[in-house]
C-alpha positions, 0 to 999 in steps of 0.5 A, spaced: 383 520 406 389 523 403 392 523 410 392 515 410 394 515 403 400 519 405 402 514 411 401 509 406 406 512 401 411 514 406 411 506 408 412 505 400 418 510 400 421 507 406 421 500 404 424 502 397 430 506 400 431 500 405 431 495 399 436 499 395 441 500 400 441 495 406 447 490 406 451 494 400 458 495 401 461 501 398 455 505 398 455 509 405 460 514 403 458 516 396 457 523 395 450 525 393 450 529 387 443 532 388 446 534 395 453 534 394 454 536 402 452 529 404 454 522 403 449 517 402 449 515 409 448 522 411 442 522 407 439 516 410 441 519 417 437 525 415 431 521 413 432 517 420 432 523 424 426 526 421 422 520 423 425 521 430 424 528 431 416 527 428 415 522 434 419 526 439 415 532 437 422 536 436 418 540 430 420 548 432 425 549 427 422 544 422 425 543 415 430 549 417 438 547 415 439 547 422 434 542 424 436 537 418 444 538 420 442 536 427 439 530 425 446 528 421 450 530 426 447 526 432 447 520 428 453 521 425 456 515 429 452 510 425 453 506 419 448 505 414 444 499 416 444 501 423 441 508 421 436 503 417 434 500 423 433 506 427 428 509 421 425 502 421 423 503 428 420 509 427 415 507 421 409 505 426 409 511 430 410 516 424 405 513 420 400 513 426 401 520 427 401 522 419 394 519 419 392 524 424 396 530 421 393 536 416 394 533 409 399 539 407 404 536 413 403 529 411 404 530 404 410 534 405 414 528 409 412 524 403 415 530 398 421 530 402 422 523 403 421 521 395 426 527 393 431 524 397 430 517 395 431 519 388 437 523 390 440 517 393 438 513 387 442 518 383 448 517 387 448 510 385 446 510 378 440 506 379 433 510 377 427 507 380 419 508 380 418 515 377 411 515 376 404 513 378 405 511 385 402 513 391 408 517 393 408 521 387 400 523 388 402 525 395 408 529 393 405 533 387 399 534 392 404 538 396 407 541 390 400 544 388 398 546 395 404 550 396 406 552 389 399 555 389 400 559 396 407 562 394 405 564 387 398 568 390 402 571 395 408 573 390 403 576 385 406 572 379 402 569 373 398 563 374 401 556 372 397 550 370 401 544 372 400 538 368 403 531 370 400 524 369 399 523 376 396 530 378 392 531 372 391 539 371 392 544 377 392 551 377 398 554 381 396 561 383 390 565 381 388 564 373 384 571 373 390 575 376 394 576 369 392 575 362 394 569 358 396 562 361 403 559 362 402 551 362 408 546 364 406 539 361 412 534 364 413 528 367 411 526 375 419 525 376 421 532 372 415 536 376 418 533 383 425 535 381 424 542 378 419 544 384 424 540 389 430 545 387 434 539 383 434 543 376 438 548 374 435 555 371 437 552 364 434 546 365 427 549 368 427 554 362 428 548 357 422 544 360 415 543 356 412 550 357 406 553 353 407 560 354 413 565 356 415 562 363 420 568 364 415 571 369 414 565 373 422 563 374 422 567 381 417 561 383 423 556 382 429 560 384 426 564 390 419 561 392 417 554 390 423 551 392 423 554 399 419 549 402 424 549 408 425 555 412 432 556 409 430 554 402 433 550 397 435 553 391 436 551 384 443 548 383 448 552 378 450 546 374 445 541 370 443 535 374 442 529 369 439 523 372 
C-alpha cells in the first residue's frame, strides 16, 4: 500500500537527517539558504514540531505559516540533539498514523520532510541521495496528485512530468488544450522546482519540450502552494 511505503519513507528520511547533524558542533545556527529565515536548528524544530502536532492532532492550520512558526517558537529553547531526541520519540506514533492516513496526506509529510532534508544539506554543503529511493517515490506522488489538481482547477495546459522514479505522469487534462508541454528532469530537480526552491529563471531553464510560458503560473502561484500561505520561488538562484 502507498501509505505503508510513505511510513517507511518517513523513517528513512528521519534516519538520514539524524545521522547528518547529530553530535556536530557549529552547525546549529547556520542559515539555511533555501529557507533563509531559519537556521539548521530551527528547521529541525519544524520537523520535530510537525511530528508532535500530528500525534496530538493539532492540524487545524496544517502547513500554514502560523502553524510552522508556532512549532519553531515553542521548541526554540532546545538544542539540535535535544530536538532530534524529541523527533525520534514521535517516529513510532507518526508512522502508525501514516499507515492509516489517506495517501495524499501521508505523501505530503514525506514531501515536506524530504524537502527540508535537502534544505539542511544545502546549508552544510553535503548533498545526499537525490533519486531512486522510497522518499522520492512518495514525495513525487504527492507532486503529481496536487499538481494535477491545481492545473485542472486553474484551466492551464496539461504538463507531462517525466522523472526516473515517477516515470511519466500527466498533470492536468491532456485534452484541455492543443499541443503538449513536457518536463523531463531528475527526481531531485522535480522536488526542488515543485517545492518552491527554484527561481523563475531556473524553472524556465529546465529541460522543457514545448513552450512552458503558460505553465509558469503553476510554479509561481499554484504548484508551490502546498501550504495554506504558499511557498513562492525565490528571487535568487538557489544552486545546489
